[in-house]
Every structure is written in structure tokens, then in C-alpha cells.
Residue frames as qw, qx, qy, qz and C-alpha x, y, z in Angstrom:
[[0.000, 0.884, 0.467, 0.000, 0.00, 0.00, 0.00],
 [0.310, -0.776, 0.104, 0.539, 2.82, 2.38, 0.76],
 [0.382, -0.118, 0.611, 0.683, 4.36, 1.73, -2.64],
 [0.190, 0.620, 0.677, 0.350, 1.05, 2.34, -4.36],
 [0.139, -0.916, -0.278, 0.253, 0.63, 5.59, -2.49],
 [0.360, -0.576, 0.333, 0.654, 4.08, 6.76, -3.55],
 [0.338, 0.168, 0.705, 0.600, 3.37, 5.87, -7.16],
 [0.079, 0.806, 0.574, 0.121, 0.13, 7.85, -7.10],
 [0.235, -0.862, -0.019, 0.449, 1.97, 10.87, -5.75],
 [0.376, -0.294, 0.550, 0.686, 4.54, 10.55, -8.53],
 [0.278, 0.503, 0.721, 0.388, 1.71, 10.35, -11.05],
 [0.025, -0.925, -0.358, 0.124, 0.25, 13.61, -9.84],
 [0.320, -0.716, 0.236, 0.573, 3.61, 15.31, -9.97],
 [0.374, -0.033, 0.683, 0.627, 4.33, 14.12, -13.52],
 [0.217, 0.699, 0.652, 0.199, 0.91, 15.25, -14.69],
 [0.092, -0.946, -0.127, 0.284, 1.74, 18.77, -13.61],
 [0.335, -0.641, 0.447, 0.526, 5.22, 18.73, -15.17],
 [0.331, -0.030, 0.791, 0.513, 4.85, 16.77, -18.40],
 [0.474, 0.517, 0.079, -0.708, 2.86, 17.99, -21.42],
 [0.522, 0.447, -0.527, -0.500, 1.62, 16.47, -24.68],
 [0.852, 0.099, -0.477, -0.189, 2.18, 12.82, -25.49],
 [0.329, 0.297, -0.754, 0.484, 4.63, 12.35, -22.64],
 [0.453, -0.209, 0.435, -0.749, 1.75, 12.87, -20.17],
 [0.882, 0.052, -0.118, -0.453, -0.24, 10.01, -21.69],
 [0.738, 0.278, -0.600, 0.134, 2.72, 7.63, -21.74],
 [0.104, 0.306, -0.695, 0.642, 3.76, 8.36, -18.19],
 [0.625, -0.156, 0.256, -0.721, 0.17, 8.05, -17.00],
 [0.908, 0.100, -0.309, -0.265, -0.16, 4.60, -18.56],
 [0.541, 0.312, -0.682, 0.380, 3.10, 3.55, -16.97],
 [0.126, -0.253, 0.603, -0.746, 2.04, 4.72, -13.51],
 [0.766, -0.074, 0.045, -0.637, -1.45, 3.16, -13.82],
 [0.889, 0.144, -0.425, -0.088, 0.06, -0.23, -14.66],
 [0.251, 0.489, -0.690, 0.471, 2.68, -0.07, -11.94],
 [0.521, -0.309, 0.533, -0.591, 0.44, -0.94, -8.94],
 [0.939, 0.118, 0.010, -0.323, -1.00, -3.97, -10.73],
 [0.727, 0.446, -0.489, 0.183, 2.45, -5.23, -11.75],
 [0.001, 0.509, -0.662, 0.550, 3.82, -4.66, -8.26],
 [0.721, -0.202, 0.391, -0.535, 0.98, -6.56, -6.62],
 [0.948, 0.239, -0.140, -0.155, 1.34, -9.47, -9.05],
 [0.533, 0.523, -0.581, 0.324, 5.08, -9.60, -8.52],
 [0.214, -0.444, 0.642, -0.587, 4.77, -9.58, -4.76],
 [0.857, -0.086, 0.211, -0.462, 2.15, -12.39, -4.81],
 [0.803, 0.366, -0.470, -0.012, 4.57, -14.72, -6.57],
 [0.800, -0.584, 0.137, -0.013, 6.01, -17.07, -3.89],
 [0.890, 0.067, 0.100, 0.440, 9.21, -17.79, -5.82],
 [0.348, 0.772, -0.040, 0.530, 10.38, -14.18, -6.17],
 [0.584, -0.334, -0.332, 0.661, 12.97, -12.66, -3.91],
 [0.079, -0.866, -0.202, 0.450, 13.25, -9.03, -2.97],
 [0.196, -0.500, 0.474, 0.698, 15.82, -8.58, -5.73],
 [0.198, 0.176, 0.838, 0.477, 13.77, -10.37, -8.41],
 [0.155, 0.702, 0.643, -0.265, 10.51, -8.53, -7.74],
 [0.112, 0.758, -0.059, -0.640, 11.53, -5.18, -9.28],
 [0.069, -0.299, 0.754, 0.580, 12.93, -6.94, -12.30],
 [0.139, 0.373, 0.906, 0.144, 9.73, -8.93, -12.87],
 [0.117, 0.748, 0.459, -0.465, 7.65, -5.85, -12.22],
 [0.098, 0.714, -0.229, -0.654, 9.45, -3.80, -14.88],
 [0.159, 0.394, -0.742, -0.518, 10.22, -6.37, -17.57],
 [0.099, 0.103, 0.989, 0.030, 8.16, -9.50, -17.07],
 [0.219, 0.619, 0.695, -0.294, 4.80, -7.76, -17.03],
 [0.378, 0.479, 0.504, 0.611, 5.45, -5.51, -19.99],
 [0.120, -0.832, -0.292, 0.456, 5.45, -2.04, -18.48],
 [0.330, -0.222, 0.400, 0.825, 7.58, -0.83, -21.40],
 [0.408, 0.764, 0.374, -0.331, 5.76, 1.66, -23.64],
 [0.644, 0.690, 0.159, 0.290, 6.47, 3.44, -26.90],
 [0.184, 0.856, -0.234, 0.424, 8.58, 6.06, -25.20],
 [0.407, -0.634, 0.564, -0.338, 9.59, 4.32, -22.00],
 [0.748, 0.234, -0.614, -0.095, 11.38, 0.97, -22.25],
 [0.824, -0.521, 0.180, -0.133, 11.64, -1.69, -19.58],
 [0.325, -0.620, 0.693, 0.173, 14.88, -3.54, -18.87],
 [0.503, -0.036, 0.830, 0.238, 15.92, -5.74, -21.74],
 [0.512, 0.695, 0.504, -0.032, 13.58, -4.14, -24.29],
 [0.256, -0.573, 0.302, 0.718, 16.38, -2.51, -26.28],
 [0.343, 0.220, 0.732, 0.545, 14.76, -3.31, -29.66],
 [0.084, 0.815, 0.562, 0.114, 12.00, -0.70, -29.43],
 [0.195, 0.720, 0.008, 0.666, 12.05, 3.09, -29.44],
 [0.502, -0.373, -0.483, 0.614, 13.09, 5.12, -26.45],
 [0.080, -0.893, -0.259, 0.359, 12.73, 8.65, -25.12],
 [0.128, -0.656, 0.431, 0.606, 15.76, 9.50, -27.26],
 [0.744, 0.397, 0.537, 0.028, 14.16, 8.32, -30.44],
 [0.419, 0.899, -0.072, -0.102, 15.85, 11.00, -32.50],
 [0.140, -0.727, 0.664, 0.107, 19.30, 9.53, -31.87],
 [0.751, 0.279, -0.568, -0.187, 20.63, 6.47, -33.70],
 [0.861, -0.452, 0.185, -0.141, 20.90, 3.40, -31.55],
 [0.003, 0.668, -0.739, -0.084, 24.46, 2.07, -31.08],
 [0.921, 0.129, -0.315, -0.189, 25.08, -1.43, -32.33],
 [0.323, -0.611, 0.693, -0.206, 26.83, -3.19, -29.46],
 [0.947, 0.170, -0.191, -0.195, 27.67, -6.58, -30.97],
 [0.765, -0.497, 0.384, 0.144, 30.02, -9.15, -29.61],
 [0.827, 0.320, 0.257, 0.384, 31.49, -9.85, -33.03],
 [0.262, 0.881, -0.071, 0.388, 32.60, -6.23, -33.27],
 [0.479, -0.800, 0.335, -0.138, 34.20, -6.40, -29.84],
 [0.846, -0.240, 0.440, 0.184, 35.99, -9.62, -30.65],
 [0.730, 0.606, 0.151, 0.278, 37.07, -8.54, -34.14],
 [0.622, -0.086, 0.003, 0.778, 40.31, -6.74, -34.94],
 [0.052, 0.945, 0.322, 0.034, 38.92, -3.25, -34.31],
 [0.426, -0.700, 0.198, 0.537, 42.41, -1.94, -33.69],
 [0.424, -0.015, 0.601, 0.677, 43.23, -2.45, -37.34],
 [0.172, 0.682, 0.630, 0.329, 40.02, -0.68, -38.41],
 [0.161, -0.970, -0.164, 0.082, 40.89, 2.62, -36.68],
 [0.445, 0.732, -0.261, 0.446, 43.73, 5.12, -36.98],
 [0.720, -0.256, -0.424, 0.485, 46.45, 4.65, -34.37],
 [0.212, 0.228, -0.134, 0.941, 47.05, 8.41, -34.24],
 [0.460, -0.493, -0.222, -0.704, 43.40, 9.01, -33.34],
 [0.829, -0.441, -0.340, -0.046, 43.62, 6.45, -30.58],
 [0.129, -0.848, 0.445, -0.258, 46.94, 7.96, -29.37],
 [0.934, -0.246, 0.259, -0.026, 48.34, 4.46, -29.40],
 [0.697, 0.626, -0.279, 0.210, 51.51, 5.01, -31.41],
 [0.819, -0.340, -0.104, 0.450, 54.92, 4.15, -29.97],
 [0.148, 0.969, -0.042, 0.193, 56.47, 7.58, -29.37],
 [0.728, -0.590, 0.188, 0.293, 59.59, 6.37, -27.56],
 [0.699, 0.133, 0.290, 0.640, 61.94, 6.46, -30.60],
 [0.181, 0.803, 0.224, 0.522, 60.73, 9.95, -31.49],
 [0.451, -0.889, 0.022, -0.082, 61.32, 11.21, -27.95],
 [0.800, -0.351, 0.220, 0.434, 64.78, 9.63, -27.86],
 [0.566, 0.407, 0.278, 0.661, 65.82, 11.29, -31.11],
 [0.048, -0.886, -0.151, -0.435, 64.50, 14.67, -29.99],
 [0.633, -0.767, 0.067, 0.080, 66.19, 14.41, -26.59],
 [0.783, -0.146, 0.250, 0.551, 69.54, 13.35, -28.05],
 [0.416, 0.588, 0.265, 0.641, 69.42, 16.11, -30.65],
 [0.253, -0.923, -0.093, -0.276, 68.60, 18.72, -28.03],
 [0.738, -0.604, 0.132, 0.271, 71.47, 17.59, -25.82],
 [0.700, 0.108, 0.282, 0.648, 74.01, 17.71, -28.64],
 [0.194, 0.772, 0.248, 0.552, 72.76, 21.13, -29.73],
 [0.429, -0.897, -0.008, -0.109, 73.06, 22.59, -26.22],
 [0.795, -0.376, 0.197, 0.433, 76.54, 21.08, -25.82],
 [0.571, 0.328, 0.290, 0.695, 77.78, 22.62, -29.06],
 [0.026, -0.875, -0.212, -0.435, 76.10, 25.95, -28.28],
 [0.620, -0.767, -0.005, 0.167, 77.83, 26.09, -24.90],
 [0.687, -0.281, 0.284, 0.607, 81.32, 25.71, -26.31],
 [0.392, 0.580, 0.370, 0.610, 80.50, 27.96, -29.25],
 [0.203, -0.934, -0.138, -0.258, 79.55, 30.81, -26.92],
 [0.699, -0.624, 0.129, 0.323, 82.58, 30.09, -24.74],
 [0.658, 0.078, 0.330, 0.673, 84.91, 30.33, -27.74],
 [0.176, 0.771, 0.305, 0.531, 83.21, 33.52, -28.89],
 [0.428, -0.902, -0.057, -0.015, 83.69, 35.08, -25.45],
 [0.716, -0.406, 0.247, 0.511, 87.39, 34.20, -25.48],
 [0.533, 0.388, 0.383, 0.647, 87.75, 35.60, -28.98],
 [0.011, 0.830, 0.240, 0.503, 86.12, 38.91, -28.16],
 [0.594, -0.793, -0.085, 0.106, 87.61, 39.24, -24.68],
 [0.011, -0.894, 0.447, 0.010, 91.03, 40.59, -23.71],
 [0.745, 0.374, -0.545, 0.095, 94.12, 38.48, -24.37],
 [0.847, -0.371, -0.302, 0.231, 96.05, 36.47, -21.84],
 [0.505, 0.205, -0.204, 0.813, 98.78, 39.08, -21.76],
 [0.242, -0.571, -0.035, -0.784, 96.24, 41.58, -20.48],
 [0.805, -0.516, -0.221, -0.191, 95.14, 39.22, -17.75],
 [0.813, -0.070, -0.280, 0.505, 98.76, 38.54, -16.81],
 [0.305, 0.268, -0.155, 0.901, 99.49, 42.23, -16.42],
 [0.393, -0.705, -0.374, -0.457, 96.33, 42.91, -14.42],
 [0.132, 0.252, -0.582, 0.762, 96.59, 44.62, -11.06],
 [0.478, -0.574, -0.653, -0.126, 94.34, 44.05, -8.05],
 [0.116, -0.542, 0.279, -0.784, 93.39, 46.37, -5.25],
 [0.597, -0.298, -0.728, 0.157, 93.10, 44.93, -1.75],
 [0.380, -0.753, 0.058, -0.534, 91.61, 46.41, 1.40],
 [0.427, 0.263, -0.752, 0.428, 94.05, 45.51, 4.18],
 [0.394, -0.292, 0.426, -0.761, 91.51, 46.26, 6.89],
 [0.885, -0.037, -0.178, -0.428, 89.85, 42.95, 6.06],
 [0.738, 0.183, -0.595, 0.260, 92.93, 41.02, 7.25],
 [0.633, -0.762, -0.049, -0.126, 92.90, 40.62, 11.08],
 [0.019, -0.778, 0.597, -0.192, 96.10, 41.03, 13.05],
 [0.455, -0.361, 0.805, -0.124, 98.04, 37.80, 13.38],
 [0.784, 0.339, 0.499, -0.146, 96.28, 36.21, 10.38],
 [0.188, -0.313, 0.662, 0.655, 97.47, 35.30, 6.91],
 [0.639, 0.539, 0.287, -0.468, 95.01, 35.91, 4.05],
 [0.453, -0.054, 0.740, 0.495, 95.33, 34.17, 0.70],
 [0.482, 0.676, 0.072, -0.553, 94.33, 35.87, -2.58],
 [0.748, 0.255, 0.505, 0.347, 94.75, 34.90, -6.22],
 [0.124, 0.865, -0.167, -0.456, 96.83, 37.13, -8.45],
 [0.400, 0.620, -0.579, -0.347, 97.83, 36.24, -12.02],
 [0.883, 0.068, -0.424, -0.188, 96.95, 32.63, -11.34],
 [0.523, 0.189, -0.671, 0.490, 99.19, 32.37, -8.28],
 [0.531, -0.697, -0.468, 0.113, 98.44, 32.37, -4.54],
 [0.180, 0.619, -0.198, 0.738, 99.19, 35.70, -2.88],
 [0.561, -0.453, -0.574, 0.387, 99.93, 35.86, 0.86],
 [0.043, -0.671, 0.094, -0.735, 99.10, 38.99, 2.86],
 [0.631, -0.329, -0.611, 0.347, 100.06, 38.66, 6.49],
 [0.242, -0.840, 0.024, -0.484, 99.06, 41.14, 9.18],
 [0.631, 0.127, -0.599, 0.476, 102.01, 40.75, 11.52],
 [0.556, -0.790, -0.254, 0.054, 101.93, 41.25, 15.25],
 [0.043, -0.928, 0.341, -0.142, 104.50, 43.41, 16.99],
 [0.712, -0.444, 0.539, 0.071, 106.29, 40.31, 18.25],
 [0.820, 0.335, 0.385, 0.259, 106.62, 38.94, 14.72],
 [0.349, 0.908, -0.053, 0.224, 107.93, 42.31, 13.51],
 [0.350, -0.828, 0.435, -0.057, 110.55, 42.43, 16.25],
 [0.808, -0.187, 0.532, 0.170, 111.81, 38.91, 15.51],
 [0.720, 0.579, 0.268, 0.273, 112.08, 39.62, 11.79],
 [0.179, 0.940, -0.160, 0.244, 113.99, 42.85, 12.34],
 [0.518, -0.719, 0.461, -0.039, 116.32, 41.26, 14.88],
 [0.952, 0.134, 0.226, 0.159, 117.54, 38.55, 12.47],
 [0.359, -0.597, 0.458, 0.552, 121.18, 38.65, 11.35],
 [0.674, 0.667, -0.002, -0.317, 120.92, 39.38, 7.64],
 [0.172, 0.691, -0.685, -0.152, 124.54, 38.37, 6.96],
 [0.331, -0.197, 0.917, -0.106, 123.77, 34.80, 7.98],
 [0.701, 0.408, 0.379, -0.445, 120.84, 34.39, 5.61],
 [0.619, 0.125, 0.663, 0.402, 121.01, 32.38, 2.40],
 [0.246, 0.621, 0.432, 0.606, 119.23, 35.12, 0.47],
 [0.308, -0.347, -0.393, 0.794, 120.12, 38.23, 2.49],
 [0.081, -0.576, -0.355, -0.732, 117.34, 40.81, 2.59],
 [0.017, -0.009, -0.564, 0.826, 116.38, 43.07, 5.46],
 [0.103, 0.549, 0.793, -0.243, 112.88, 43.33, 6.80],
 [0.147, 0.700, 0.118, -0.689, 112.51, 46.93, 5.64],
 [0.063, 0.315, -0.670, -0.670, 113.47, 45.93, 2.08],
 [0.083, -0.207, -0.943, -0.249, 110.70, 43.38, 1.91],
 [0.128, -0.695, -0.695, 0.134, 107.96, 45.20, 3.81],
 [0.124, 0.483, 0.113, 0.860, 107.09, 48.76, 2.87],
 [0.540, -0.561, 0.080, -0.623, 104.59, 48.77, 5.73],
 [0.085, 0.357, -0.877, 0.309, 106.06, 46.83, 8.62],
 [0.598, -0.012, 0.541, -0.591, 102.62, 45.65, 9.71],
 [0.858, 0.368, 0.193, -0.302, 101.92, 43.81, 6.48],
 [0.330, -0.362, 0.773, 0.402, 103.96, 41.20, 4.64],
 [0.735, 0.533, 0.071, -0.412, 103.01, 40.76, 0.98],
 [0.124, -0.464, 0.823, 0.303, 104.55, 37.84, -0.91],
 [0.706, 0.180, -0.495, -0.474, 103.71, 35.05, -3.37],
 [0.757, -0.310, 0.489, -0.302, 102.70, 31.73, -1.84],
 [0.898, 0.398, -0.188, -0.013, 104.99, 29.72, -4.09],
 [0.741, -0.535, 0.302, 0.270, 108.00, 27.89, -2.66],
 [0.273, 0.828, -0.417, -0.259, 111.20, 28.79, -4.52],
 [0.427, -0.333, 0.832, 0.122, 112.32, 25.16, -4.47],
 [0.139, 0.128, 0.899, 0.395, 109.76, 23.31, -6.61],
 [0.268, -0.217, -0.342, -0.874, 106.76, 25.62, -6.63],
 [0.346, -0.437, -0.824, 0.101, 104.78, 24.12, -3.75],
 [0.272, -0.726, -0.131, -0.617, 102.44, 26.20, -1.58],
 [0.280, 0.161, -0.714, 0.622, 103.84, 26.71, 1.94],
 [0.455, -0.640, -0.618, -0.040, 101.76, 26.52, 5.12],
 [0.033, -0.706, 0.155, -0.690, 101.39, 29.71, 7.16],
 [0.528, -0.624, 0.337, -0.467, 102.20, 29.88, 10.89],
 [0.991, -0.114, 0.064, 0.029, 104.22, 26.67, 10.71],
 [0.701, 0.494, -0.299, 0.419, 107.86, 25.61, 10.74],
 [0.649, -0.241, -0.388, 0.608, 110.70, 26.34, 13.17],
 [0.181, -0.019, -0.083, 0.980, 110.36, 30.12, 12.73],
 [0.179, 0.583, 0.685, -0.400, 106.52, 30.16, 12.73],
 [0.186, 0.462, -0.244, -0.832, 106.49, 31.95, 9.41],
 [0.804, 0.349, -0.168, -0.451, 105.90, 29.56, 6.52],
 [0.465, -0.337, 0.817, 0.056, 106.71, 25.90, 6.06],
 [0.654, 0.369, -0.455, -0.479, 106.78, 23.83, 2.88],
 [0.780, -0.267, 0.521, -0.220, 106.02, 20.22, 3.85],
 [0.874, 0.462, -0.123, -0.087, 107.09, 18.81, 0.48],
 [0.767, 0.333, -0.334, 0.436, 110.84, 19.10, 1.09],
 [0.641, -0.561, -0.331, 0.406, 111.08, 20.85, 4.47],
 [0.325, 0.402, -0.006, 0.856, 111.79, 24.50, 3.65],
 [0.330, -0.689, -0.508, 0.398, 111.35, 26.87, 6.61],
 [0.202, 0.574, 0.134, 0.782, 110.68, 30.62, 6.27],
 [0.196, -0.250, -0.534, 0.783, 110.51, 33.28, 8.96],
 [0.144, 0.731, 0.565, -0.354, 107.77, 35.89, 9.50],
 [0.142, 0.718, -0.220, -0.645, 109.31, 37.98, 6.74],
 [0.883, 0.422, 0.155, -0.132, 109.12, 35.02, 4.28],
 [0.220, 0.755, -0.616, -0.045, 112.94, 34.64, 4.13],
 [0.907, 0.068, -0.416, -0.007, 114.42, 31.18, 3.73],
 [0.400, -0.732, 0.473, -0.282, 115.94, 30.03, 7.00],
 [0.428, -0.296, 0.854, -0.029, 116.30, 26.28, 6.55],
 [0.757, 0.362, 0.521, -0.156, 115.74, 23.67, 3.87],
 [0.610, 0.102, 0.548, 0.563, 116.46, 23.23, 0.14],
 [0.294, 0.893, 0.337, 0.053, 114.75, 26.40, -1.11],
 [0.630, 0.161, 0.031, 0.759, 117.41, 28.67, -2.68],
 [0.065, 0.315, 0.034, 0.946, 115.65, 32.05, -2.29],
 [0.188, 0.236, 0.564, -0.769, 113.13, 33.92, -0.22],
 [0.319, 0.617, 0.719, -0.003, 109.47, 33.99, -1.20],
 [0.284, 0.314, 0.332, 0.843, 108.96, 36.53, -3.97],
 [0.021, 0.608, 0.408, -0.681, 107.61, 39.93, -3.05],
 [0.396, 0.601, 0.542, 0.435, 105.52, 41.29, -5.96],
 [0.162, 0.160, 0.026, 0.973, 105.58, 44.91, -6.95],
 [0.206, -0.716, -0.667, -0.003, 102.97, 46.80, -4.97],
 [0.116, 0.330, -0.066, 0.935, 102.02, 50.33, -4.04],
 [0.143, -0.505, -0.711, 0.469, 100.14, 51.64, -1.02],
 [0.005, -0.623, -0.388, -0.679, 97.35, 54.06, -1.88],
 [0.425, -0.701, 0.151, -0.553, 96.71, 54.57, 1.84],
 [0.224, -0.453, 0.789, -0.351, 97.51, 52.84, 5.09],
 [0.623, 0.072, 0.705, -0.332, 94.74, 50.26, 4.43],
 [0.775, 0.576, 0.180, -0.189, 94.62, 50.01, 0.62],
 [0.339, -0.507, 0.648, 0.456, 97.33, 48.47, -1.55],
 [0.753, 0.560, -0.101, -0.330, 97.53, 47.80, -5.28],
 [0.684, -0.296, 0.624, 0.234, 99.34, 44.64, -6.33],
 [0.626, 0.229, 0.605, 0.436, 101.05, 44.45, -9.73],
 [0.252, 0.931, 0.169, -0.204, 100.71, 48.07, -10.77],
 [0.727, 0.201, 0.212, 0.621, 103.10, 48.87, -13.60],
 [0.214, -0.541, 0.003, 0.813, 104.89, 52.19, -14.01]]
């Protein structure tokens, strides 16, 4: 009874909403529904899942415009559209050969992607070195770089520390000496040195020692604040330098080279400035 009541309410609602032929078809469907439902429920062999199926298909509720389950051969509400032909022989047939692979996006694109990727990589590699060669061609020559001078702010070097810079492709040592290191360097007996040079000859400003960090023996880079004189020590062959970078012991024949430099002020120096 509850189902019948609901169906009657639906009938009234559809009658208000639907016009023309659709009203007649829906009305016939709703009028037949209570009878089909009662007959389906009276059947002792039907389950709760089979009753709706019997009610809709077994008792022929399908109409001209409204089809029951399984009645796919008649017209439907979408009668203006062609009905698709879903046939098993079409599904089992070689439908892949009957369609364009490009339309199905089923082509094997891996070789294409590999060729494009490899070509892009080679092009970028060649472009890189082409631009690099062009920059070298248009840039200044190596002789200009070799003669370049650098300006250094000595206030950035703390007292008692040794700063390392690069000048003309070589390490450059700038050491801010303490007063104790200055006194020891000035007290050395110059006549006993292998490469005799006084401290004032090597240091225009006694607070700062400026020299190349290249051992005069075989071109190694000495270690600062090491060795017997706590100046520089070359661990390769045991050359010892004092706090003025003069050779004191070991196989090195000369002192560490002091490059040409000029003080612009007490805290600014230019290294490698030519006359």
C-alpha cells in the first residue's frame, strides 16, 4: 500500500510537469505499476531482488517512449538519436586495425622522444662551447690578464692572520704581523741568511707582509704559521721561512717573492701596478 501511495503521488507530480504525449505515456506507466507490483509480490518464488525486475520487464510495463529492462529493440525517449550497435562480433574482431592509431593515441612515441632528446642535448653542448669560444675571442688576451693589477683592502685582514688571494693565477699571501713577529724579523742577522734581505726591504709597511705563496724550491704552496720560525713551512721538502718570508732552513734557494705593490693609503694596496 505504501508503494502504491508513492506511485500515485509521482503520477500527480508528472501530470503537472509533463505535457503532450509524454503525459499520456507516463500516465499509462504509472497506472500499470500498482497492478504489476501486486502481481510480482504475490509470486512465492520471487525474492526481494527479483521482484523489481519482474515488475518492470516481465509484465510488460515498457511503452512506446519508455522501455523496460531488456527491451532494447523498441524506441526510447531519445528516439531522435541512432541506436548504437553493441555486438560481440565487433568487440571480438580486430577493431584496432580498423581505426587510426594516431586518433587512438596508441603510437609508440619512444623512438621519437629519444631522437628529440639526443638532438637537443648535442645542440646545447655545441652551443655552450661555441659561446665560450666567442667570449674568449672577443675578450682581452692572456697578456692583459697577466698584467692585471688588483686592489686589496688591508683592513679585512685581522692582526696575526694570513690571508690568501689569487693574483695572475698564483696564490698571494698577505700577512698582518703582530708586533712580536715584527721584532723577531727585524732582529735577524741578515749576513747569515742564504738570500740576504732586510725586513725593511721586503715590507714597505712593517705591519703587512706581501709575498707570493709559491715555494722557490719546486713551486709548492707553503703553510702559514708553521715551521721552526713560525712563518711559513713547505712540507714537500722541508723549507722553513721566517715571518718575513725569508728562507731560513731547507732546500729552497731564495726567499718567497715579493711582488711589486704600491700603497694608496695605510689600508689600501695595489698589487702588480706597472709604471
